[in-house]
Steps between C-alpha positions, in 0.01 A plus 500: 500500500643842400618711787350820348134378521284744680243388749180673612584382857876565550700190589620666825142548610422133407793388710393715792145361489626143494745564788228667705297178441785298653743412226857514607639516155343563160646396167497737202267268315254501795500877504425516131225233523340673805508842320338347191229326702421819696473688166251243365294510819497883500394509133211258572392718799522810277284336227239386751498849665440658170212270433353568833517873452338471152224281637428762754480763224826674582813567299713546819631201682456552868660343812188285565529357145857389559414349839203311352712374200777384739264258678 
């Protein structure tokens, strides 16, 4: 995997989250995989939030839409 690849969730943040969850060490591949998975989950929540807002007759996604989509 190229070293120049940009991630929506920075690898340092991915590592910090994993360490806060109890990991003592985190491989580079694990950071990349975690970052990619978080991006996929965030995109799905974003899509669902947008659908919820549209269903409610709004163009603006609100906090409640995101919370509902994350369930």
